[in-house]
C-alpha positions, -999 to 999 in steps of 0.1 A, spaced: 152 -465 258 169 -433 268 142 -405 281 149 -371 268 144 -340 293 153 -331 332 136 -353 358 141 -344 393 140 -310 414 111 -317 430 99 -320 462 78 -353 454 72 -375 421 57 -409 412 66 -430 386 49 -462 378 47 -493 350 32 -524 342 60 -549 341 63 -587 331 100 -605 338 111 -632 312 139 -646 333 154 -644 364 189 -627 363 214 -626 393 217 -586 384 195 -560 389 164 -558 362 158 -518 358 122 -506 350 128 -467 352 161 -455 362 193 -429 361 225 -437 349 236 -417 373 236 -415 410 204 -387 402 164 -391 406 154 -427 410 166 -464 402 132 -484 400 142 -519 398 136 -557 405 162 -581 419 166 -617 414 169 -629 447 140 -610 463 133 -588 490 166 -578 506 165 -556 539 182 -522 521 214 -506 532 237 -488 512 252 -522 505 227 -542 490 203 -541 462 173 -513 466 150 -493 452 167 -461 455 157 -426 455 182 -399 458 175 -371 477 190 -339 488 202 -327 516 222 -355 529 218 -385 537 217 -382 494 192 -412 492 164 -433 505 165 -471 501 135 -495 498 130 -528 496 138 -547 469 112 -562 443 115 -597 432 119 -602 399 95 -629 401 69 -644 395 78 -641 356 53 -644 324 29 -626 342 22 -586 344 24 -564 375 17 -529 384 46 -515 396 41 -481 414 67 -457 435 49 -425 456 76 -402 464 75 -372 488 88 -359 521 83 -382 551 61 -404 532 76 -424 499 54 -455 494 63 -488 472 35 -505 458 29 -538 438 -3 -545 423 -24 -518 440 -12 -535 474 15 -512 498 47 -527 499 71 -506 517 75 -475 528 100 -450 544 96 -420 564 130 -400 555 123 -362 549 140 -344 526 135 -309 508 137 -324 465 142 -352 447 184 -351 432 175 -340 388 192 -363 362 193 -360 319 201 -395 320 164 -416 321 160 -447 307 134 -473 307 144 -509 304 180 -503 319 198 -483 345 230 -474 362 259 -473 341 238 -485 313 238 -517 327 209 -538 349 188 -545 316 153 -555 321 145 -590 306 106 -589 294 83 -566 291 76 -528 301 42 -511 295 21 -478 300 56 -460 318 41 -426 334 66 -401 354 47 -374 373 58 -346 395 41 -352 418 28 -380 443 1 -397 433 -20 -411 462 -27 -447 468 -64 -447 459 -52 -434 428 -25 -458 420 -55 -486 430 -73 -469 400 -49 -471 377 -44 -509 386 -80 -518 388 -83 -505 353 -58 -531 344 -57 -539 304 -87 -511 300 -55 -486 306 -53 -456 328 -83 -443 342 -97 -431 310 -126 -406 309 -155 -411 292 -154 -391 256 -176 -358 253 -211 -365 255 -230 -374 220 -260 -357 210 -286 -368 183 -308 -346 171 -329 -366 154 -339 -372 118 -323 -352 92 -342 -321 77 -341 -293 55 -349 -262 66 -348 -227 51 -324 -198 61 -334 -181 86 -359 -207 101 -358 -212 138 -353 -248 145 -362 -269 181 -342 -297 183 -357 -325 201 -332 -358 209 -313 -376 227 -277 -377 244 -255 -403 254 -219 -406 265 -206 -433 246 -169 -447 264 -141 -434 242 -123 -463 219 -157 -478 203 
């Protein structure tokens, strides 16, 4: 899925989604990624947690000024058939990668901004490849670094969705009645908060 707009150029960002892989492959499986050397490549890889280097598969964040990128250990494609919550919170000196609300990796690289891209995709990545085999749900991109507590709250919300606020209070004014125009009416009723979606 191609996402319109420009992403990056910011000093901070967070990308997060629920993912379920159906198969392990020998290639990357991109969750959210640019098709170029910009913004972020948030992806899984089949052979597990490989120490990051420019020559090995990694979750990459493209930054300015040089070195031009920061790399975090790759998240494995396993287990398959199970939804997991993946979040990447990017901030100069404090970039954090989370799996199911738990801290998975960190990077302390200092930078000014995240390199912008207008070629962002969900479910595929660099050069239009790296296809995701499975399901991706509730993708979000923020222009700020979410805290660990915010990421844990999103994970804890689970199938209920992202930290949905309660709906506005509902009020009951009691029984229906007719009054003459210009009359003063005193309402004596109950109020309650009904969760959204009920």
